[in-house]
C-alpha positions in Angstrom: 14.6 63.4 67.9 13.7 67.1 67.9 15.6 70.3 67.1 15.6 73.6 69.1 12.4 74.9 67.5 10.4 71.8 68.6 10.4 70.6 65.0 11.4 66.9 64.7 14.8 66.6 62.8 14.4 62.9 62.3 12.5 59.8 63.3 13.4 56.1 63.4 12.0 52.7 64.1 13.9 49.6 65.1 13.0 45.9 65.0 15.0 43.2 66.7 14.1 39.7 65.2 15.4 36.6 67.1 15.7 33.5 64.9 15.0 30.0 66.0 18.8 29.5 66.6 18.8 32.5 69.0 20.5 34.9 66.6 19.4 38.5 66.8 18.9 40.5 63.6 18.5 44.3 64.1 16.5 46.2 61.5 16.4 50.0 61.7 14.9 52.7 59.5 15.6 56.4 59.9 13.4 59.1 58.3 14.9 62.6 57.9 12.8 65.7 56.9 13.1 67.1 53.4 16.2 69.2 52.7 16.2 72.6 51.2 14.8 72.7 47.7 13.2 69.2 48.2 9.6 68.1 49.2 10.5 64.5 49.9 11.8 63.1 53.1 14.8 60.8 52.9 15.1 57.3 54.5 18.1 55.3 55.7 18.0 51.5 56.2 20.3 49.5 58.4 20.7 45.8 59.2 22.8 45.1 62.2 24.1 48.6 62.1 25.2 48.4 58.4 23.6 50.7 55.9 21.8 48.9 53.0 19.5 49.8 50.2 15.7 49.7 50.5 15.5 46.7 48.3 18.1 44.8 50.3 16.3 45.8 53.5 12.9 44.5 52.2 14.5 41.4 50.8 16.0 40.5 54.2 12.7 41.1 56.0 11.0 39.0 53.5 13.3 36.1 54.4 11.5 36.1 57.8 8.0 36.4 56.1 7.8 40.1 57.0 6.2 41.8 54.0 6.4 45.6 54.3 3.9 46.3 51.5 1.4 43.8 52.8 1.7 45.2 56.4 1.6 41.7 57.8 3.8 42.4 60.7 2.6 45.5 62.6 -1.2 45.9 63.3 -2.2 49.5 63.2 -5.1 51.1 65.0 -8.4 50.4 63.3 -7.1 47.6 61.1 -9.1 44.9 62.9 -12.4 46.8 62.6 -11.8 47.5 59.0 -10.9 43.8 58.3 -14.1 42.7 60.0 -16.2 44.8 57.7 -14.6 43.5 54.5 -16.5 41.5 51.9 -15.3 38.0 50.9 -13.7 39.5 47.9 -12.0 42.1 50.0 -10.8 39.5 52.5 -9.4 37.4 49.7 -7.5 40.4 48.3 -6.3 41.2 51.9 -5.1 37.6 52.4 -3.3 37.7 49.1 -1.7 41.0 50.1 -0.7 39.8 53.5 0.6 36.5 52.3 2.4 38.3 49.5 0.6 36.3 46.8 -0.9 39.5 45.5 2.5 40.6 44.3 2.6 37.5 42.3 -0.9 38.2 40.7 0.5 39.7 37.6 3.2 37.0 37.2 0.5 34.4 38.0 -1.8 35.8 35.3 1.1 36.0 32.9 2.1 32.4 33.7 -1.6 31.3 33.6 -1.9 32.9 30.1 1.4 31.3 29.1 0.1 28.0 30.5 -3.1 28.3 28.5 -1.2 29.3 25.5 1.2 26.4 26.0 -1.8 24.0 26.5 -3.3 25.4 23.3 0.0 25.0 21.6 0.3 21.4 23.0 -3.2 20.7 21.8 -2.3 22.1 18.3 0.9 20.0 18.4 -1.2 17.0 19.5 -3.5 17.6 16.6 -0.6 18.1 14.3 1.0 14.9 15.7 -2.3 13.0 15.2 -2.5 14.3 11.6 1.2 13.4 11.1 0.6 10.0 12.6 -2.4 9.5 10.3 -0.4 10.7 7.3 2.5 8.5 8.4 0.1 5.5 8.7 -1.4 6.3 5.3 2.1 6.6 3.9 3.1 3.3 5.5 0.0 1.6 4.1 0.6 3.1 0.7 4.2 1.9 0.9 3.1 -1.6 1.9 0.5 -1.5 -0.9 3.2 -0.3 -3.4 5.6 -3.1 -2.1 2.8 -5.7 -2.5 2.0 -4.3 -6.0 5.7 -4.5 -6.9 6.0 -8.0 -5.6 2.9 -9.0 -7.6 4.3 -7.4 -10.7 7.6 -9.2 -10.2 5.8 -12.5 -9.6 3.7 -11.9 -12.7 6.9 -11.1 -14.7 8.5 -14.3 -13.3 5.4 -16.3 -14.3 5.5 -14.7 -17.8 9.1 -15.6 -18.2 8.5 -19.2 -16.9 5.5 -19.5 -19.3 7.5 -18.2 -22.3 10.4 -20.6 -21.4 7.8 -23.4 -21.2 6.5 -22.4 -24.6 10.0 -22.2 -26.0 10.9 -25.6 -24.5 7.8 -27.2 -26.1 8.3 -25.4 -29.4 11.9 -26.8 -29.4 10.7 -30.3 -28.5 8.1 -30.0 -31.3 10.7 -28.8 -33.8 13.0 -31.7 -32.7 10.1 -34.2 -33.1 9.2 -32.7 -36.5 12.9 -32.9 -37.6 13.0 -36.6 -36.5 9.8 -37.3 -38.3 11.0 -35.5 -41.4 14.2 -37.5 -41.4 12.2 -40.7 -40.9 9.9 -39.7 -43.8 12.9 -38.9 -46.0 14.4 -42.2 -45.1 11.1 -44.0 -45.8 10.7 -42.0 -49.1 14.2 -42.9 -50.1 13.5 -46.6 -49.3 10.3 -46.3 -51.3 12.2 -44.8 -54.2 14.6 -47.7 -54.0 11.7 -50.2 -53.8 10.1 -48.4 -56.8 13.3 -48.6 -58.7 13.6 -52.3 -57.9 9.9 -52.9 -58.7 10.2 -51.1 -62.0 13.3 -53.2 -62.8 11.4 -56.3 -61.7 8.3 -55.3 -63.7 10.6 -54.7 -66.7 12.1 -58.2 -66.2 8.6 -59.7 -65.8 7.4 -58.0 -69.0 10.4 -59.5 -70.8 9.8 -62.9 -69.3 6.1 -62.5 -70.1 7.1 -61.7 -73.7 9.2 -64.9 -73.8 6.3 -67.0 -72.4 3.9 -65.5 -74.9 6.3 -66.3 -77.7 6.7 -69.9 -76.3 3.0 -70.2 -76.1 2.5 -69.1 -79.7 5.2 -71.5 -80.8 3.6 -74.3 -78.8 0.2 -73.5 -80.1 1.6 -73.5 -83.6 3.4 -76.8 -83.0 0.3 -78.4 -81.5 -1.7 -77.2 -84.6 0.9 -78.8 -86.9 0.9 -82.0 -85.0 -2.9 -82.2 -85.2 -2.7 -81.6 -88.9 -0.1 -84.3 -89.2 -2.4 -86.7 -87.1 -5.2 -85.9 -89.4 -3.1 -86.5 -92.5 -1.7 -89.8 -91.4 -2.6 -92.3 -88.8 0.8 -94.0 -88.2 2.3 -93.0 -84.9 -0.9 -91.6 -83.6 -0.5 -92.7 -80.0 2.9 -91.2 -79.8 1.8 -88.0 -81.2 -1.2 -87.9 -78.8 1.2 -88.3 -75.9 3.3 -85.5 -77.4 0.2 -83.4 -77.7 -0.8 -84.2 -74.0 2.7 -83.2 -72.9 2.6 -80.1 -74.9 -0.9 -79.2 -73.6 0.4 -79.6 -70.0 3.4 -77.4 -70.8 1.0 -74.9 -72.3 -1.2 -74.9 -69.2 1.8 -74.5 -67.0 3.0 -71.6 -69.1 -0.5 -70.1 -68.9 -0.5 -70.4 -65.1 3.0 -68.8 -64.9 1.8 -66.1 -67.3 -1.2 -65.4 -65.0 1.0 -65.2 -62.0 3.4 -62.9 -63.7 0.5 -60.7 -64.8 -0.9 -60.6 -61.3 2.6 -59.7 -59.9 2.9 -57.0 -62.6 -0.5 -55.6 -61.7 0.5 -55.4 -58.0 3.7 -53.6 -58.8 1.7 -51.2 -61.1 -0.7 -50.5 -58.2 2.3 -49.7 -55.9 3.8 -47.4 -58.5 0.4 -45.7 -59.0 0.2 -45.1 -55.2 3.7 -43.6 -55.1 
């Protein structure tokens, strides 16, 4: 649109996009010249006749894969020739720009750096986890070893207690046996004392009896001597006296045998007393 002085007062461009469902979406941009005191032209954006902001306008176009900054909708004069002369790197950058992925380059790099940082962090965590697992395994082994040691110490204490109880039992049995033997020895000693007392009394009696036999022997010997003297002095009654002598000699021999037996018994009792 032009004014009276052949100077354009404004310019506009309109795009009608038909969706797959047959719906028409009208995009329109109007550019007005700078106003007084300003060097910048102003733009007005409309969608289906309704004025919207530039961001809303670009966002709605982007829903139809039309990227204004990438210029992937309108092909301007000379674009094809310039594209044909691009290097592989330039083509890659153009494709990224046209596809819109170039806008995501910064975000991609940031996310790539975040990804690498996260991977490094994960690696560190894995290393720390491995270290923790090793420490945990060592702690577990140390705990098991400590438990085994504790069980062995408890088993040793139980064995010591059992051994001491066994010793006490046998000591008690030995003390009981010694007490029984001591009682038996005391009883035997008491019996021996009684026997000694009886033997001493018997020895005393035997000594008395021996004294009587000795006296009888002396009397008989004296009597035999007198009878012999009488026989020598007179012959009458010689036979009778000889018989009396024989009888007295027999009595004397018997007394001698009894005296020997008594002496032997007294000697045995004296030996017993000496041993006691």
